[in-house]
N, C-alpha and C positions, 0 to 999 in steps of 0.2 A: 589264799594257797591254792595251786595252781594241782588242779585231778587228775591233770597227765603226768606230772610228777615221774623221775628213772627215778622207782624206791630202793632201787640197788648203789645208784652214788650217791654217799652224803659222804661229806666234809667234818668229819668229826672232829676237826677241830673250832666247828663253831655249834656246840652243842650243849647245854651244860652236862657235867662229871655223876652222877648216884653217887654217895657217898654210904660206906655200908652205915646203917641206921642199928642194925643186930639181932634188923626181924629173920635170922633164920639162925641164930645160933642156936637157938633147942634142936636142930633139926638132928646135925651126924649122931647116929644110932639109934636114932630113933626107926621103927620101926614102923613102915609106908603105908596110911588106910587103906582097906581092904572097898574101896571103890568102885565097882566099873562104871568105864568113861565110853562111849561110844568110838570108834573107831573110825581113821580114813578106808583099812585094810576092811572095811566089813565089821558085823559085832561090834563084842565091847571087850577092854583089856581093861582083868584087873592086877595091877603093878605090883602089888602085894600074894595073888599065886605068881608070879616070873619066876624060875630060878636063876643062877646065873648071872651075869653083870648086865644090868639094863641105863642106858644111860638116857635118863631124860631131860631137854632143855626147855624152858618156859618163856615166856615172849607174851608180850600182850597181843599184840593182834598184828595180823598182815596188812597192808594198805592193796586195796584191790584199785588197777587199772583204771579209770573212767567216775572215780569217785575219792573226792575231796578228802584227807586227814581230818580227825576233829580238829577245830579251832586251838591253835597254841599246842599243836602237838608237838612241836620242835624244841619246844621249853620247857616240857615236862623232864627231866630229866632220866634218862634210862630205853622214854620210849622209845625214839625215834630211832630204827638200826632191821627189823624184823624180818625185811625180805632178806638183805644179807645175812642174818644168825641163822638165819634156814639155809639158805644158800653152801655159808661155811659147813654148816655138818652133812648135808650134800655133797659138795667137795670131797670130804674125805673121809664117809660112808666106808669103804673098804680098809681103808687105814685104822677103822677105830673097831669094827670086825676083826681087822688084825693083828690088834693091840688088846684082843679079852674082853670087848663088848658079844653082848650075848643076841644086846637089839636094844637100835634106837630108837626114841618116840620124844615128837616133839610138842608140846599140850600150850593150849589157850581159854580166855573163852569165848569165845570166837564159834557157832555154831557148826552141825559138820558139815554143810553144801558149802560153808563159807572155806573150809579146813579142805573138801572134797578141791575145791576152786584152784587153791592156794601146794597141796598136791601138783594137782595137772599143769598149771603154769608153770611154776616153778619145777618139775621131773623128777621132784624127790621119793628119793630109794625107798624111805622107809615114812608106818605109818604117824598120820596125826592124830592129836585125840582129845576130844573136847572136854571143860571142864566149865560147861556153858549154867549150869543148875552151883554151881562152884560149891558143887561137894567136897572135891578133894583139897579145892582151897581152904573150905575151911573145918575138915579134917585133920587137917594139917595144920594150919594154921598158915598157910604162906602169907608174904608178905605183900599185898593188894594195893591199886591206889584210882579214884573214882577220876570216870574221864566222860564228861557227857549226862553223867546221870549211870552211869556204868561201870560195874565194878569189872576191871583187868587184872590179874596178875604180873607183878613189877619181876623183871626179866630176873630169870637166874639156869641153874641149871645142879644136876643130881646126877649123883653116882650111887649107884640103889645092889648089891649084895642079897640074894637071895632075900628081896624087900626089907633090908636093911641101911638108909642113909651110909652110905658107906663116905663119902665129902660130899657137900657143897662150894659149889660157885656163887657167888656173892657181895658186891650188884658185879655184875656186867658189863664193861663198855670199856673198848666198844665192839658191841653185838662179834663183829667180822671176826675177828679174835680169839673168842671163846673154844668154839670147834677146835681147832689147832692147841688151845690149853688142855681144854679135856683130853688131847691124846697126848701129848706130854704127859698128865694124867698117871692114863693108864699106863704108859710102857714103864714110871716107872713108879707103880706098886701095883705091880704083878696078879693077881691072886694064886 
């Protein structure tokens, strides 16, 4: 796989579509675990301590320019597309906030340093949270996958109202449409 591949340009028709394996059915109505996660904005964030309507989009990992993606990445249903996923939330950030979100966060199991590089490279207007220790993933029993010996969280998005999960988007495909789906849901379900 070419290390210089453009992470934002993806032909979704050539990728396997993830199926709903039921791995998030337990989440709607559940309180989010009180887990402090390192934030690219500095300090830590516990979604359980946030009031208002929070949008959390979760992705396996963003690619790094000059670094090859894991072998077979494109063959894993739902793995490819983290950069377009984040960019779509970036591009619709103001509209998401206008539609009632009080905060937008992205989350992956990547390190805070890797995520900081992503925020800077993609000019994200919201923080990314690091669950490198899998604390939130384990506490909430989020769906995961194993890739080259690493545990990654499968792609999903949550609407969290005053620390309770109101809605789950899963599976998410294609990733670049998720932000628009979240925006449509927010508009159809005002608080």
